[in-house]
N, C-alpha and C positions, 0 to 999 in steps of 0.2 A: 504494500500500500504506500502511496506517495506521502511524503511528509508535508503537512500543512503548516501554515504560519499564522500565529495569533497575535493579537494586541489587546490592550485593555478593553476595548469595545467588543471584541469577538470572543474573548476567552471563555466566559461562562457557557455560552451556547456550544462551543466546540468540545467541551469536556463532558457534556451531559449524558452520553450514551456509551455503555460498554467500558472496556478497559482503555484508558488513555495514558500515554506517557508524554510528559511535557518537559522538553529540554530548555531550561533557562540559560541563556548564553549572551555573549557580547563579542563584537567583531575584534575588539582589542585584546581579548583573552586567548592566550596561546593554547592552554589545555582545551578550551572550547573549540578552537579551530581543529584540533586533533580529534576531538570527540564527534564533531559534526558528521564526517563521512561514516563513522561507525554507526551512529544513530540512523542515518539514512539507509545504509546497507541492511541493517537489522529490520528496518521497516519493510523492506522488500521481502523478507523471510516470514514475517508475521502479519498476514493479511487481515486477521481478526482483531487487531489492536490498532487504535488510533495513535499516530505519532505526530506530535505538534512541537514546533520550535517557537520559542518566545524570546525575542531579542530585547534585552534590558537596555533601554536608552532613555534619553530625556523625555520622550513622549509616552513611554510605557512604564510608569512608576507605581501605579496603584496595585496591580496584580502582584508583582514581586514583594511589595510591602505587606500586602494582605497575607501572604504565605511565608513571610519572614525569610526571604531569600537574602542571604548575606555572603554567600560564596558561590562561585560558578566555576565550571558547569554544575548545575543542580538539576536532577530529574525528579519530578513529582509524578507519582502514580495515582490515578483517580479511577474509581469504579462508579459508573453512573453519576458522575458529578461530585462524588465525595472523595476527599483526599484520604488515601489509605497508607501511603508511605512516601518518604523522600530519601534520596541518595545523592550525596555530593561527591564530586571528583570524577576523574577520568575512569571509564569502564570499557571493557572490551565487549564485542558482540555476544560472546558466549554468556557473559555475566548478565547482559540485558535479557537474553533468551531465557536463562534460568530464572531470572526475576519474574518474568511474565508467567512462567510455569507455576511459580509460587503463588502469584496473584490469582491465577486461574483455580488453583487447588483450594484457595481460601474462600471461594465463593461466599 
Protein backbone atom coordinates (compact mmCIF):
# COMPACT_ATOMS: atom_id res chain seq x y z
CA UNK A 1 0.00 0.00 0.00
CA UNK A 2 1.28 3.43 -0.83
CA UNK A 3 2.37 5.74 1.95
CA UNK A 4 0.04 8.69 2.44
CA UNK A 5 0.94 12.09 3.83
CA UNK A 6 -0.98 13.80 6.61
CA UNK A 7 -1.01 17.22 8.22
CA UNK A 8 -2.83 18.75 11.18
CA UNK A 9 -6.04 19.13 9.18
CA UNK A 10 -6.17 15.59 7.71
CA UNK A 11 -4.65 13.54 10.52
CA UNK A 12 -7.74 12.48 12.51
CA UNK A 13 -9.61 11.32 9.43
CA UNK A 14 -6.64 9.32 8.12
CA UNK A 15 -6.11 7.25 11.29
CA UNK A 16 -9.76 6.33 11.81
CA UNK A 17 -9.94 2.80 10.39
CA UNK A 18 -7.85 -0.33 10.96
CA UNK A 19 -4.21 -0.41 11.96
CA UNK A 20 -2.30 2.73 11.05
CA UNK A 21 1.39 3.44 11.52
CA UNK A 22 2.33 7.12 11.46
CA UNK A 23 5.94 8.16 10.92
CA UNK A 24 6.64 11.58 12.44
CA UNK A 25 9.71 12.97 10.69
CA UNK A 26 11.50 16.10 9.46
CA UNK A 27 13.59 16.76 6.37
CA UNK A 28 16.53 17.97 8.50
CA UNK A 29 16.64 14.73 10.55
CA UNK A 30 19.33 12.28 9.39
CA UNK A 31 17.80 9.16 11.01
CA UNK A 32 14.42 10.16 9.54
CA UNK A 33 15.92 10.23 6.05
CA UNK A 34 17.37 6.76 6.67
CA UNK A 35 14.07 5.42 8.01
CA UNK A 36 11.85 6.88 5.27
CA UNK A 37 12.74 4.29 2.60
CA UNK A 38 12.38 1.45 5.13
CA UNK A 39 8.91 2.70 6.09
CA UNK A 40 7.88 2.98 2.43
CA UNK A 41 9.28 -0.44 1.49
CA UNK A 42 7.48 -2.06 4.41
CA UNK A 43 4.21 -0.42 3.36
CA UNK A 44 4.45 -2.33 0.06
CA UNK A 45 4.63 -5.62 2.00
CA UNK A 46 1.68 -4.96 4.34
CA UNK A 47 -1.34 -4.02 2.26
CA UNK A 48 -3.75 -4.34 5.20
CA UNK A 49 -2.04 -1.57 7.21
CA UNK A 50 -2.27 2.19 6.64
CA UNK A 51 1.14 3.87 6.46
CA UNK A 52 1.19 7.63 6.96
CA UNK A 53 4.05 10.11 7.06
CA UNK A 54 3.62 13.30 9.07
CA UNK A 55 6.28 15.96 8.54
CA UNK A 56 6.88 18.06 11.61
CA UNK A 57 7.31 21.62 10.46
CA UNK A 58 6.19 25.15 11.23
CA UNK A 59 2.67 24.56 9.88
CA UNK A 60 2.07 21.16 11.53
CA UNK A 61 2.57 21.61 15.26
CA UNK A 62 -0.78 20.68 16.82
CA UNK A 63 -0.70 16.94 16.18
CA UNK A 64 2.89 16.32 17.37
CA UNK A 65 2.14 18.39 20.48
CA UNK A 66 -1.06 16.43 21.14
CA UNK A 67 0.85 13.13 21.12
CA UNK A 68 3.93 14.42 22.92
CA UNK A 69 6.36 13.88 20.05
CA UNK A 70 9.72 15.02 21.38
CA UNK A 71 12.14 12.90 19.38
CA UNK A 72 12.07 11.76 15.76
CA UNK A 73 11.75 9.52 13.94
CA UNK A 74 8.78 8.44 16.02
CA UNK A 75 6.16 5.95 14.83
CA UNK A 76 2.76 5.87 16.47
CA UNK A 77 0.50 2.84 16.05
CA UNK A 78 -3.26 3.40 16.00
CA UNK A 79 -6.15 0.94 15.93
CA UNK A 80 -9.37 2.45 14.66
CA UNK A 81 -8.22 5.92 15.66
CA UNK A 82 -6.99 5.01 19.14
CA UNK A 83 -3.30 5.27 19.98
CA UNK A 84 -2.00 1.87 21.12
CA UNK A 85 1.78 2.24 21.10
CA UNK A 86 4.67 4.53 20.18
CA UNK A 87 8.24 3.68 19.20
CA UNK A 88 11.04 6.15 18.73
CA UNK A 89 14.22 5.77 16.73
CA UNK A 90 15.43 4.01 13.65
CA UNK A 91 13.88 0.57 12.96
CA UNK A 92 14.45 -1.97 10.22
CA UNK A 93 11.70 -3.46 8.07
CA UNK A 94 11.61 -6.76 9.95
CA UNK A 95 11.04 -4.90 13.21
CA UNK A 96 8.13 -3.00 11.66
CA UNK A 97 6.60 -6.22 10.32
CA UNK A 98 6.98 -7.95 13.70
CA UNK A 99 5.38 -4.96 15.39
CA UNK A 100 2.35 -5.13 13.07
CA UNK A 101 2.02 -8.85 13.86
CA UNK A 102 1.99 -7.99 17.57
CA UNK A 103 -0.64 -5.32 16.97
CA UNK A 104 -2.80 -7.77 14.99
CA UNK A 105 -2.52 -10.41 17.72
CA UNK A 106 -3.64 -7.94 20.35
CA UNK A 107 -7.00 -7.35 18.62
